[in-house]
N, C-alpha and C positions, 0 to 999 in steps of 0.2 A: 484435591488441595484446598486449603482453607475450610470453610464450613460446609463443603459439599459432602454429602454421604455417598457410599458405595452404590447405593440404588440409583442415585441421580446420575452417577458417571459410568454405570455399567452398560455402556453401549455396545461394546464387543467382548468377545470371549477372552478370558485370561485375565480378568480383573480380580485382584485379591485385596481384600480390606482387612488389615490386621487391627482387631480390637481387643480380644482376649490375649493374655490373661488379665490385662488391666484396661480400665475405661480411659479413653483418650480424650483430653480436653477438646471442646468444640473448636477453639481456634489453633489446635495442633493436628487435627484430623487431616490424614493424607490417604491418597489412593495409590497403592502399589501396583505396578503392572508387571505381570509374569512374563517370562520368555516368549510363551506362546502368544499372549496378548500383544506383546511388542512386534512379533513376526506378522500378525494379522494386520496391525496398524501400518507397518512397513509396506506390506503389499497394497494396502489401501492407498498409501501416498503415491506409489508408483502407478496405480491406476488412475489417480486424480491428475498426475502429471500427463499421463497418456491422453485423457480427456481434455485436459487444458489445451495440449498442442493440437488436438483434433479440432477443437473449437476455434482456434486461430486459423487453421486451415479452412474450416467451413466459412469463416467471415471473408478471407480473401477470395475463395472461389465464388462465393455469393456476390461480392462486389464485381468481379470480372464478369460474371454471367448477367447481372442486373444492368450492368453498364455504368461506366465511370461518370457519365454526365448526370445520371439520375441521382447517385449517390453523392456526387460533388454538390448538387443543388441543396442537399440536406445539411451540408457543411458550410454553406455559403455565409451564414450568419456569424460563423467563427473566424472569418478570414482577417478581420481587423484584429492587431495584437491585443488591445485591451479586451475586446469582446471574447476572444479566445480564452483569456484568463478567466473572465467571469463565467464562461461555459464551463471550463474546467472545474471551477469552484461547485457550480450548481449541480453539475451532473456526479460529481464525486461525493457531495453531500448526499444526493439521493441513493447512491450505492453504498456509501461509507466504505470505500476501499480504494485508495489510490492505485494499489496493485492491479485491481481489475481495470481500472480506467487506463492506466498506462499500458497495460497488455493489450487492450482493445485499440488503443492509439497506435501502437506498434504494428498491430495487424492491419489497421487502416492505411498506414504509411506504406506498409508492404504491399498493399493493393493498389498504390498509386492515386488514392483519393484525397488523403490529407497531405498537403505538402509539409516538408520538414519544418518550415518556419512557423506554421500553424501548430504542429505538433509540440514544439518547444514551449509555446504559451499554454497549451492545453495542460502540458505536464507541470508547468509552474502552478497553475490553477489547482490542479489535482492535489498538489502537496498541502494547499491551504485547506481545500475541501475536506480532507480526511481528518482534521484536527477536531472535529465535532464530537466524535464518540468519547474520546477521554475527557472533555469537558462535560458531556452528559453524565458520566460516571462521577465526576467531582460534585456535581450538583445533587448527587444522592446524600451527600453529607451536610446538606443545608440546615438541618435541624441541630447539629452541633457546630457552633461558629468557629472555634479554633481548628477543628478537622477540616471544616469547609474550606477555611482560608488557606490552610496548608495544601489541601488537595487541588484546589482551584489554582493556586500558584504553580503547582507542577505542571497541570494541563496547559496553562498559558504560556509556559515556556516553549512548547512545540508550536503553538500559534505565532507568537512573536518571532520565533526562529525562522519560520517559513515566510511570514509577511515581510520581515527585514530582508531576507534573502531575495524574495521577489522584487522588493523595492530597490535593491541594489543592482541585481542583474538584469531586470527588465529594460531600463534605458540603455545599459550597455549592449545588450542583445539587439535591441531595435537599431542602435547607432553602428555597432562594430561587429556583431555576430559571433562572439567569442565562443559560445556554446556550440553553435552550428560548425563552426571551422574546427575546433578541437575534436568534436565527435565525428566529424567526417574524416579527419586524419586517423582516428583510432579505428573506425570502421573500415577503412581502406587498408589499414595494416593488419587488421584481423583477417580480412578477406584475402590478403597477401599470404597468409599462412594456410596454404591450401590443404595441407594435410591435416589441419584441425578443422577449419571451416567446412570443407567440402565433405570431409568424413562424417561429421556430426550432422550436417544438413541432409546428406544422402541417407543416412541411417534413419533419421526422423521421418524423412519424405517416405522411405520404403515401409516404415511401420504404420504410418497414418494414411497413406494414400489409398489402400484398399477400403478402408472404413469410409473415408470421405467420398470415395467414388460410389460406394453402396448406398450412403445416406443422401449425399448431395444432389445437385440438380441433374446429374446423370444417373441417378439411382432412384431411391424411394420417392424423393421430392419431385421428380420428374413426372410423376403420375398425377401431380396437382393440375396439370394442364397448362397453365399460363407459365412461360419461362420467367417472367418477372415476379410472379408470385412465389415461384419455387426458389429463386435467388434471394428474395426478401426473407423467407422462411429460413433458408440457409444461414443468412446473416443473424437473424434472430435466435437460431439454435446455437451458434457459435458463441454469441454474447452470454446466453443463459449457461451454456457448458463452462465458460470461463467463471462467471459469478459462483456457480455451484461448487466447482472444483476448488476455487480459493477458499471458500467457506469450509468445505470438508477437510482440505489439507490443513487449515488452521486448527480445526478440532482435533484431528488425529495427531498432529504434531505436539499439540498442547498437551494431550493426554500422555504422549510418550516422554515429554520433557518436564511435566508438571513438578516432580520431586526435584529435578536438577535446578529448575528455575528458583523454587523455594530457597534451595541451599545458596545459589548464586547471589540472590538478593540479600540473604542474610549475611554471607560472607562479605559482600561489598559494603554493607553497613557497617561492619566492624573495622574496616581499614582506617588509618589516619586520614585526615582530610587532605593532606598535602599529596598523598599517594593515590588518590582516588579517581581524578578525572579521566585519565587514559584507561584505567581499569573499568570505569563505569561505561565508558563508550564502547569498550570491547564487550562488556556484558550485554548492552543493548543491541550491539551488532550480531553477536553469537545467538542470542534469544530470537531475534527477528529472522535470522537465517534459518533457525530450526522450525519457527512456527510460520514463517512467510506472512507475517501480519505485524506491521509496526503498531497499529492500533491496539492489538492484543498485548503487545510488550509494554507500550506506555500505560494502558489501562490497568495492567498488573502492578505498576509501580505506584499508582494513585493511592491504594489503601496504605501501602508502606509509608508514603509521605503523610497521609492524613493522620496516621496513629503516631507519627513522629519517629517511626523506626528508621527511615531513610531520609537524609538530608535533602534539601532542595537542589543544592549544587550537584550532589550525586546523582539524583533524579534527572537533572538537566543532561548529565553526561550519558545516561541511558537513553534519554530521548534522541540525542545527536546520533548514537549507534543505531537506534531504531530506524531513523530516517534513511541512514545508509543501508542498512540490512534489506529494506524493503525493495530495492532495486533489483534484486535477483530474478524474480519472476519475469520481468520484462526482458531481461538478457536471455533467459531460456526460451520464452516464447519467440524471439528474434530468429533463432535457429530453426523454427517451423516454416519461415518465410524463404522460399527459394525463388530463382528467376531474376529478372532484371531489377526488381525492387528489393531484393534481399538485402543489399548493403544499405539501403535507406532505412529499412526496418531496424537494422543493427545500429545505425546512427541514432535513431529515435530512442532506442534502449541506452545507448551510451549518454544521450542528453540527461536522462533521468538519474544515471549515476553521476555524472559531472555536476549536475545541480546540486545534489546533497553532499557530495564530496567536497565541493568548494565551500559549502556553508559550514561543515564540520572542521575543515582545516582553519578557516577564518576565525572561528570561535576558539579553537584550540590555540592558535598563535596570537591572536589579538585579545588578551585577557579583558581589557575594558568593554569589548563587544559583548562577551558572555555575562560580564557583571551587569551591564545595561539591560540585557533581556531579562535577567533575574530580577532586576530592580522594577522594570515595567511589569512583569508578571505578579510580583508581590503587591504592587501599588493597585493594580486592577482588581486583584483578589480581595485586598482590604476594602475597596470601595463596594464590592458586590456583596460582602457579607452582611451589610446593613440593609440591602435591598435585593434579595435573591431572585425575586420574580421579574422586575425590570431588567436585572442583569441577564436572566435567562432569555427574555424577549429580545435584548440587544444582541445576544449571541445568535440567536436565530435570524435576526435581521442581517448580520453579517454574511450568512450563508444562502439566505433565500431572497429576502425582500431587496436587498441592494443589487445583487447580480440580476435577479429576475427583472426588477424595475428598469435597470439600465437597458438590458437586452430588449425589453418590450418597448421602451422608448425609441430605440434606433429602428426597430422593426416598424413602428408607427410612422416615423418620420424619415 
């Protein structure tokens, strides 16, 4: 899709690049995936899902064997609500995937190490931390000021959306715990549906248990000698497995849906302004469910906005849908957690869903809120156009210097 050639995208068999009998303009070049190629990628997605669930299980078993006290000490610095949000921003900036971080948080909650109140704040922070990648893409347009301003305006909508949502929900959560209460009710309801929950959890456990036993502390890692080292390596392998599989799943699904994504964006851009908002949200939701990466979906909109093919309002709708679509991986991971903390893991996954759902519904129903976010985004972008380097430094400070500085000060004093 875009300017990429067949040689650049021919990762897997079954890729067909139609060039003859006519030359295709560079900006219309597409990669067509054959039926065999789609089957290969589909199998790859299933394998990635299996490895992801195995990674979640490796984390929970590693935490169990390492000892809750040892791992809890690692999370001590995130026990304060504000610090937990800053930790969520910092670690998500480092990984650049809120999906990875929330999946790991679900596994940690399922291990009994991270309390649900801390998980709520980590998830809030992760939603802010994942905004950097689209902003980085926008800064790639800095040589062309009109395109740079439009592209940065689009990426700033996701930042202002998440920051505004955290600013609104954080004090409410500290005072009244609405996310915890509602997610608790939903997780209890889901666990009450025993025919669904236990059948899925039992199937997942039956599939991944032999592999975890073979690799984990009772298997190959047990030969490391020290039980604590084996458990720590198990946790590390689980984290790496989640990070790698999220990345590969994004690549595979993006290949499979590239042509569809191009059509959807183009089709969305042709609709009348009054009919677009819900359709744009559904576009962002659908594309993110297919690729399991909100960053990929949002980054894909940036060139369209930069070249004025897609309006900022429509792009904002796609951003809203992308934020909602990225919650699916954590829900899937929650089914890999069994035992006494299984419901808590499901509750943490529901927190991620509710956080983004509340924001999307609020923007859809309260029109001035959406207009305010767009106004703030365009204002910031307009100021950044004249000084791109200071603007980029300010962006980095948001994700690194401020969170790290506050955490370091608290650690010192």
